[in-house]
N, C-alpha and C positions, 0 to 999 in steps of 0.2 A: 364198219370197216371201209366201205366205199367212201363214206364221208371223210374219213381220215386220209385216204389216198387223194381225194379231190383237194382236201385242205393242204396236204403236202405238195401237191402239184402247183396249187395256187401260190404257196409260199416260195417254191422254187422259181416260179414265174415272176413273182414280186421281187424276189432277190435279184434276178437277172435284170429286171427293169430298174431297180434301185442302183445296181452296179452301172448300168448304162447311163442313167441320169447323172450319177456321180462322175463317171468318166467324161460325159459331155460338159458338165460344169467345170471339171478340172481342165479339160481341153479349152473351154471358153476362157477360163481364168488365165491359163498359160498363154493363150493367144492374145488376151488383153495385156498381159505382162510384157509379151514380146512387142506388141504394138506401142505400148507406153515407153518401153526401152528404146525402140526405134525412133519414136517421136522425140524423145529426150536427146538422143544422139544427133538427130537432124537439127533440133533447136540449138544444141551446143555448137554444131558445125556452122550454122547460119550466124550465130552470135560471133564466133571466131572470124568468119568471113567479113562480117560487118566491122568488127574491131580492126581487122587488117586493112580494110578499105579506108577507115577513118585514119589509121596510122599512116597509110600511104599518102592520103590527102594532106595530113599535117606535115609529113616529111617533104612533100612537094612544095608546100607553101613556106614552111619555115625550117626546113631541114638542110640537107647537104647542098642543094642548088642555091638556096638563099645564102648559105654560108660562103660558098665560092663566089657568089655575086658580091657579097659584102667584102670579101678579100680583094676582088678586082677593083671595087670602088675605092677601098683603102689604098691600094697600090697607085691608082690614078691620082688620088688626092695627095699622096706623098710625092709623086712625080711632079705634079703641078706645084706643090709647095717648094720643092727643090728648084724647079725652073724659075719660080718667082724670086726665090732667094738669090739665085745666080744672076738673074736679071737686075735685082736691086744692087748686088755687089758690083756688077759691071757699071751700072749707072753711077754708083758712089765713086768708083775708081775713075770713071770718065770725068765726073764733076771735080774730083780732087786733082786730076791731072790737068783739067781745063783751068782750074783756079791757079795751079802752079805755073802754067804757061802764061796766063794773064799777068800774074805777079812778076814773072820773068820779063815779060814785054814792058810792063810798067817800069820796072827797074832799069831796063835798057833805055827806055824813052826819056827817063828823067835825066836832065843835064847834070853832068858831074862838075861840081865846083871844087876846085883845089885851092886851098888856102895856103 
C-alpha cells in the first residue's frame, strides 16, 4: 500500500514536472514566435526605409527638380531661338532697306537722258 502511495505521489510529481516543462517549452516557442515576428516587422520596416531612401534619391536626381530644370532650360532655349529669329529678321529687313536705299541712290545718280 505504501508503495502505491509513493508511486501515486511520484506520478503526481512527474505530472507537475511534465506540465511545467511543457509550459516552459510553450513559453519558449511563444517567445521565439514573438521574436521572429518582431524581427520580421523590423526587417520589413528597414526594407521600406531603404526603398523610400532610394526613391528619394531617384526623385532628387531624375524627378521633379530635374523636370523643372529641364523646363527652365527649354524656356531659355526657346527664348534664345526667338531672339535669334528676331535678330535675323531685323538684319534681313535692314539689308533689304539698305539695298532699296542703294538702288534709289543709284537711280538718282544716273543721268537722265531724254530723247
